[in-house]
C-alpha positions in Angstrom: 252.6 -46.7 111.1 249.6 -47.8 109.0 246.2 -47.1 110.6 243.7 -49.9 111.2 241.5 -48.7 108.4 244.3 -48.2 105.9 245.6 -50.6 103.3 249.2 -50.8 102.2 248.9 -51.6 98.5 252.1 -51.4 96.3 251.1 -49.8 93.0 252.3 -48.0 90.0 250.7 -46.6 86.9 252.3 -46.9 83.4 251.2 -43.8 81.5 252.4 -41.9 78.4 252.2 -38.4 76.8 250.1 -39.8 74.0 248.5 -42.9 72.5 250.9 -45.1 70.5 253.8 -44.6 72.9 254.2 -48.3 73.6 252.7 -48.4 77.1 250.6 -51.5 76.4 253.5 -53.7 75.4 255.7 -52.4 78.2 252.9 -52.9 80.7 252.5 -56.5 79.6 256.3 -57.0 79.7 256.5 -55.7 83.3 253.5 -57.8 84.4 255.3 -60.9 82.9 258.4 -60.0 85.0 256.4 -59.5 88.2 254.6 -62.8 87.5 257.9 -64.7 87.0 259.2 -63.1 90.2 256.3 -64.6 92.1 254.6 -61.3 93.0 251.0 -61.2 94.2 249.9 -59.2 91.2 246.8 -57.8 89.5 246.2 -55.1 87.0 243.8 -52.2 86.3 243.0 -50.5 83.0 242.1 -46.8 83.1 239.0 -46.0 81.1 236.4 -47.9 79.1 238.9 -50.2 77.3 238.0 -53.9 76.9 241.0 -55.2 75.1 243.9 -54.4 77.3 242.4 -56.2 80.3 241.9 -59.2 78.0 245.6 -59.2 77.3 246.3 -59.3 81.0 243.7 -61.9 81.9 243.9 -64.3 78.9 247.5 -64.1 77.9 249.2 -63.5 81.2 246.7 -65.1 83.5 246.6 -62.0 85.8 243.3 -60.6 87.3 242.3 -57.4 85.6 239.6 -54.8 86.0 238.6 -51.4 84.7 238.7 -48.2 86.7 237.1 -45.0 85.4 236.6 -41.8 87.3 233.9 -40.7 84.9 231.9 -43.9 85.4 232.1 -44.0 89.2 233.3 -40.7 90.5 236.2 -40.3 93.0 234.8 -42.1 96.1 233.2 -44.9 94.0 236.5 -45.4 92.1 238.5 -45.6 95.3 236.0 -48.1 96.7 236.3 -50.3 93.6 240.0 -50.1 93.7 240.2 -51.1 97.3 237.7 -53.9 97.1 239.1 -57.4 97.7 242.7 -56.0 97.8 245.2 -58.1 99.7 247.8 -56.6 102.0 251.1 -55.9 100.1 249.5 -56.8 96.8 251.2 -55.3 93.7 248.9 -53.5 91.4 249.9 -52.3 87.9 247.6 -49.7 86.3 247.7 -49.0 82.6 246.8 -45.5 81.5 244.7 -44.5 78.6 245.6 -42.0 75.8 247.8 -39.2 77.0 248.3 -38.8 80.8 246.1 -35.6 81.1 243.5 -36.5 78.4 240.1 -36.7 80.0 236.6 -35.8 79.0 236.5 -34.3 75.5 240.3 -34.3 75.7 240.5 -31.3 78.0 238.9 -32.2 81.4 240.7 -34.0 84.2 237.8 -36.3 84.8 238.3 -39.6 83.2 242.0 -39.1 82.5 244.8 -41.4 83.6 246.1 -38.6 85.8 242.7 -38.3 87.6 242.7 -42.0 88.4 246.3 -41.8 89.7 245.4 -38.7 91.8 242.2 -40.4 93.2 244.2 -43.5 94.2 247.4 -41.7 95.0 249.3 -44.0 92.6 252.9 -43.2 91.5 253.2 -42.7 87.7 255.9 -44.1 85.4 255.9 -42.1 82.2 256.7 -44.1 79.0 258.0 -41.6 76.5 258.4 -42.5 72.8 261.8 -41.0 72.0 262.0 -42.1 68.4 263.4 -39.2 66.3 264.1 -37.1 69.3 267.3 -35.9 71.0 267.5 -33.5 73.9 264.1 -32.2 72.8 262.6 -35.1 74.9 263.6 -33.2 78.1 261.3 -30.1 77.6 258.5 -32.6 76.7 259.0 -34.3 80.1 259.4 -30.9 81.8 256.0 -29.8 80.6 254.4 -33.0 82.0 256.1 -32.5 85.3 254.9 -28.9 85.5 251.3 -30.1 85.1 251.7 -32.7 87.8 250.4 -30.7 90.8 250.3 -33.8 93.0 253.9 -34.8 92.2 252.9 -38.3 91.2 255.3 -38.7 88.2 258.1 -40.6 89.8 260.0 -42.1 86.9 260.5 -42.3 83.1 261.1 -45.1 80.7 262.2 -44.2 77.2 260.7 -46.3 74.4 262.3 -46.8 71.0 265.7 -45.5 72.1 269.2 -47.1 71.5 271.4 -48.3 74.3 274.2 -45.9 73.3 272.0 -42.8 73.3 270.3 -43.8 76.5 273.7 -43.8 78.3 274.2 -40.2 77.1 270.7 -38.9 77.9 270.0 -40.6 81.2 272.5 -38.6 83.4 271.4 -35.4 81.6 267.7 -36.0 82.2 268.2 -36.9 85.9 270.4 -33.9 86.5 268.1 -31.4 84.8 264.7 -32.8 85.7 265.4 -34.4 89.1 263.4 -37.5 88.1 264.4 -41.2 88.1 265.2 -42.4 84.6 264.4 -46.1 85.0 265.5 -47.5 81.7 264.8 -47.8 78.0 263.3 -50.2 75.4 264.9 -50.5 72.0 262.9 -50.3 68.8 261.7 -53.7 67.7 258.9 -53.9 65.1 258.5 -57.6 65.7 257.2 -56.9 69.2 254.5 -54.3 68.2 250.8 -55.2 68.7 248.7 -54.8 65.5 245.7 -52.5 65.6 242.4 -52.0 63.8 239.7 -49.4 63.7 238.4 -50.2 67.2 241.8 -50.5 68.8 244.3 -53.3 69.3 243.7 -56.7 67.7 242.3 -59.3 70.2 244.7 -61.7 71.9 243.5 -64.8 70.0 244.2 -63.1 66.6 247.9 -62.4 67.3 250.4 -65.1 66.5 252.5 -66.2 69.5 251.6 -63.2 71.7 252.8 -65.0 74.8 256.2 -65.5 73.1 256.4 -61.8 72.2 255.5 -60.8 75.8 258.2 -63.1 77.2 260.8 -61.6 74.8 259.7 -58.1 75.8 260.0 -59.1 79.5 263.5 -60.4 78.9 264.6 -57.2 77.2 263.1 -55.1 80.0 265.0 -57.1 82.6 268.2 -56.1 80.8 267.4 -52.4 80.2 265.0 -51.3 83.0 265.8 -51.0 86.7 263.1 -53.3 88.1 264.2 -53.0 91.7 263.8 -49.2 91.5 260.4 -49.7 89.9 259.4 -51.9 92.8 260.8 -49.4 95.3 258.6 -46.7 93.8 255.5 -49.0 94.0 256.4 -49.7 97.6 256.5 -46.0 98.4 252.9 -45.5 97.4 250.9 -44.0 100.3 248.5 -46.2 102.2 244.9 -45.6 101.2 242.4 -44.8 103.9 239.4 -47.0 103.6 237.3 -46.3 106.7 234.8 -43.8 105.3 234.5 -45.5 102.0 233.9 -49.0 103.5 231.5 -47.6 106.1 229.4 -45.9 103.3 229.4 -49.1 101.3 228.3 -51.2 104.3 225.5 -48.7 105.1 224.2 -48.7 101.6 224.3 -52.5 101.5 222.4 -52.7 104.8 219.8 -50.2 103.5 219.3 -52.3 100.3 219.0 -55.5 102.3 216.3 -53.9 104.5 214.4 -52.6 101.5 214.5 -56.1 99.9 213.3 -57.7 103.1 210.4 -55.3 103.3 209.4 -56.1 99.7 209.5 -59.8 100.2 206.9 -61.8 102.1 208.8 -64.3 104.3 205.8 -66.6 104.3 205.5 -66.7 100.5 206.8 -69.9 99.0 206.9 -68.4 95.6 209.5 -65.8 96.6 211.9 -68.6 97.2 211.2 -70.6 94.1 213.3 -68.7 91.6 215.6 -66.5 93.7 218.8 -67.1 91.7 218.0 -66.5 88.0 220.2 -68.1 85.4 221.4 -65.6 82.8 222.9 -66.8 79.6 225.9 -64.6 78.6 227.3 -64.7 75.1 231.1 -65.0 75.3 233.3 -66.1 72.4 235.5 -64.6 69.7 232.7 -62.5 68.4 231.2 -61.4 71.8 234.0 -60.7 74.3 233.6 -57.1 75.5 232.5 -57.3 79.1 233.5 -55.2 82.1 234.3 -57.6 84.9 232.6 -55.2 87.3 229.4 -55.6 85.3 229.4 -59.4 85.5 230.3 -59.2 89.2 227.4 -56.9 89.9 225.0 -59.3 88.1 226.3 -62.1 90.3 225.8 -60.0 93.4 222.1 -59.8 92.7 222.0 -63.6 93.0 222.2 -64.3 89.3 224.0 -67.4 88.0 225.9 -66.5 84.8 225.9 -69.3 82.2 228.3 -68.7 79.3 227.5 -69.8 75.7 228.8 -69.2 72.2 226.6 -67.9 69.4 229.4 -68.9 67.1 230.0 -72.5 68.1 227.0 -73.7 70.1 223.8 -75.0 68.5 221.4 -74.3 71.4 221.1 -71.9 74.3 221.8 -73.2 77.8 218.9 -75.0 79.4 216.6 -73.4 82.1 217.7 -69.8 81.5 215.7 -66.8 82.7 217.5 -64.0 80.9 220.2 -63.3 78.3 223.1 -60.8 77.9 224.6 -60.2 74.5 227.8 -58.1 75.0 229.9 -56.2 72.5 232.8 -57.4 70.4 233.5 -58.0 66.7 230.5 -59.8 65.2 231.3 -58.2 61.9 234.5 -60.2 61.7 232.6 -63.4 62.2 229.4 -62.5 60.3 229.6 -65.4 58.0 230.0 -68.0 60.8 227.2 -66.4 62.8 224.9 -66.5 59.8 225.7 -70.1 59.1 224.8 -71.1 62.6 221.1 -71.3 61.8 220.2 -73.3 64.9 221.6 -70.6 67.3 220.1 -67.7 65.3 216.7 -69.3 65.5 217.0 -70.3 69.1 217.9 -66.7 70.2 215.1 -65.2 68.1 212.6 -67.7 69.5 213.7 -67.0 73.1 213.6 -63.2 72.8 210.3 -63.2 70.9 209.0 -65.5 73.6 209.7 -62.9 76.2 213.1 -63.8 77.6 214.5 -60.7 79.3 217.5 -59.6 77.2 220.1 -56.9 77.3 222.1 -56.4 74.1 225.0 -53.9 73.8 226.8 -52.8 70.6 227.9 -56.1 69.0 225.0 -57.9 70.6 222.7 -55.2 69.2 224.1 -55.8 65.7 223.5 -59.5 66.1 219.8 -59.0 66.8 219.2 -57.3 63.4 217.8 -59.0 60.3 221.1 -58.7 58.5 224.6 -57.3 58.8 226.4 -55.8 55.7 230.1 -55.7 56.1 232.7 -53.4 54.6 233.0 -55.4 51.4 229.2 -55.2 50.8 228.4 -58.8 51.8 225.1 -59.2 53.6 224.8 -61.9 56.3 221.6 -63.0 58.0 221.5 -62.4 61.8 219.0 -63.3 64.5 216.1 -61.3 63.0 214.7 -60.0 66.3 214.8 -56.5 64.9 213.5 -56.1 61.4 216.0 -53.5 60.4 219.5 -53.9 58.8 222.9 -52.7 60.1 225.8 -51.8 58.0 229.4 -50.5 58.0 229.5 -46.7 57.5 233.3 -46.6 56.7 233.8 -44.0 59.4 233.4 -43.5 63.1 229.7 -43.0 63.9 229.8 -42.2 67.6 232.6 -42.0 70.1 233.0 -41.1 73.7 231.2 -41.0 77.0 227.5 -40.5 77.4 224.8 -40.5 80.1 221.5 -42.3 79.4 218.0 -41.6 80.7 215.1 -43.9 79.9 211.9 -42.4 78.7 209.8 -45.0 80.5 210.7 -46.8 83.7 211.3 -50.4 82.7 215.0 -50.5 83.6 215.8 -47.1 85.1 213.7 -45.2 87.7 212.7 -41.8 86.4 215.5 -39.3 87.0 218.2 -42.0 87.1 221.1 -42.0 84.7 223.5 -44.7 83.7 226.9 -43.9 82.3 228.1 -45.5 79.1 230.6 -45.3 76.3 230.2 -45.5 72.5 232.7 -46.4 69.8 231.4 -47.9 66.6 231.7 -47.7 62.9 228.5 -49.6 62.2 225.1 -48.1 62.2 221.5 -49.3 62.2 218.5 -48.3 60.2 216.8 -47.8 63.6 218.9 -47.0 66.7 215.8 -46.6 68.9 214.2 -43.7 70.6 213.4 -45.0 74.1 216.4 -43.3 75.8 218.0 -39.9 75.7 221.8 -39.8 75.5 223.6 -36.7 76.8 227.2 -35.9 76.0 229.0 -34.7 79.1 230.5 -31.2 79.1 228.9 -30.1 75.9 225.3 -31.2 76.8 224.3 -32.4 73.3 221.4 -34.8 73.3 220.1 -37.5 70.9 217.6 -40.4 71.1 218.8 -44.0 71.1 218.1 -47.5 72.5 215.2 -49.9 72.1 213.6 -50.4 75.5 210.6 -52.4 76.5 209.2 -54.3 79.5 211.8 -57.0 79.2 214.5 -55.8 76.7 217.2 -53.2 76.3 219.0 -53.1 72.9 221.4 -50.4 71.7 224.9 -49.4 70.7 226.1 -47.9 74.0 228.4 -50.0 76.3 226.9 -49.6 79.8 228.9 -49.5 83.0 226.5 -51.1 85.5 228.1 -49.8 88.7 227.3 -46.3 87.7 223.6 -47.1 88.1 223.0 -50.5 89.9 219.2 -49.9 89.5 219.4 -51.2 86.0 221.0 -54.5 87.1 218.3 -54.9 89.8 215.6 -54.2 87.3 217.1 -56.7 84.8 217.6 -59.4 87.5 214.0 -58.8 88.7 212.6 -59.3 85.3 214.6 -62.5 85.0 213.1 -63.7 88.3 209.6 -63.0 87.1 210.2 -64.8 83.9 211.6 -67.8 85.8 208.5 -68.0 88.0 206.2 -67.7 85.0 208.0 -70.4 83.0 209.0 -72.7 85.9 208.0 -76.3 85.1 
């Protein structure tokens, strides 16, 4: 019997021994099957990946979010997972890298396994069996030996023939005592192309929806979908009482603090209480965590989307701007040719519009961007320096950021972030200190001022909501000062 404060959520995680095993395409195929079956379905991506959730949202039309135990810890991750869940909803999680690969590749924190353990989610292991015979069995045996929580419930073999599958399946089930759910034959036409920052974006891939439908059809033939759903059904109910009570207490405390700060008799407090924040979102700027945007909205902000690529002017009556990450280098020529937008953004930022720019947005604010072929394209010109392709990975991995001043972060507060970029700047800023977890290496970065934050790191706002509150507060002040 399920307790009053427990939620019965059907769920599975699709994970793999290593990257490149085919878990993304198989996850998309399974999501398509569940959608066709009329399931109440949503997805979660483990880790700081922007692109896989875009496949789920934009191509499949399925709600998707990120979950990351490094960003939000165990309780915070459970709370985010449980939020807004519907009874008997089916959640499909997609793992990241190898199942046990966490911080610096050796820590449990941040790994797919840690997320599965925190949310008590059954794991389906996708094993790339190309070029392997019986040797695939000791590989799986090793993964089962590491699974102290006994979460690995099934295996799907990728790039395996139907004939060999019929030979290997009974042997694997007899020797390993694990459900072998099916296989997927090798098909190069169904692979998703990659580039230096990961998979290509959905809009860049020809007939991606068609490829996913073909994948789903093949999986229906070769994978035991009913057994997969049974495993999802057997996931333990998650207790939510303590987590929800903590959340409600913190929310009440924040409300009380806000009420103390505001003067109920002040008319001015009510004049700009819902700032309009312009958010760049198009082919060039598309890397946003849904939880970040949601947290901005929870402060009362109205998010107004615009395109630096296609629009000629910023949205009207805005009080702040968010320039997210993406691939501006692939659209540098178009961005440069849009003189009206470059000038509008420069004028707004120089005029004091509170602005946060992360990675690709940071690149766009430079004077120019030089691509891999050596072509230099004019950008917005807010920062006098240039940015350029280094030809190799500059920074990669998780960091924690402390601000030297207190414009966005209270002293002693840290926000967690992730870096992954091949481009560099002549001036990365010195207003924050980045610390690499586990190894403790530190380095300066970020341009921070009273109303701006520009830098390469992709921030995860729920890890430090104070930054969002500061940004929204600056937008409110700007709105009051510029209200007509």
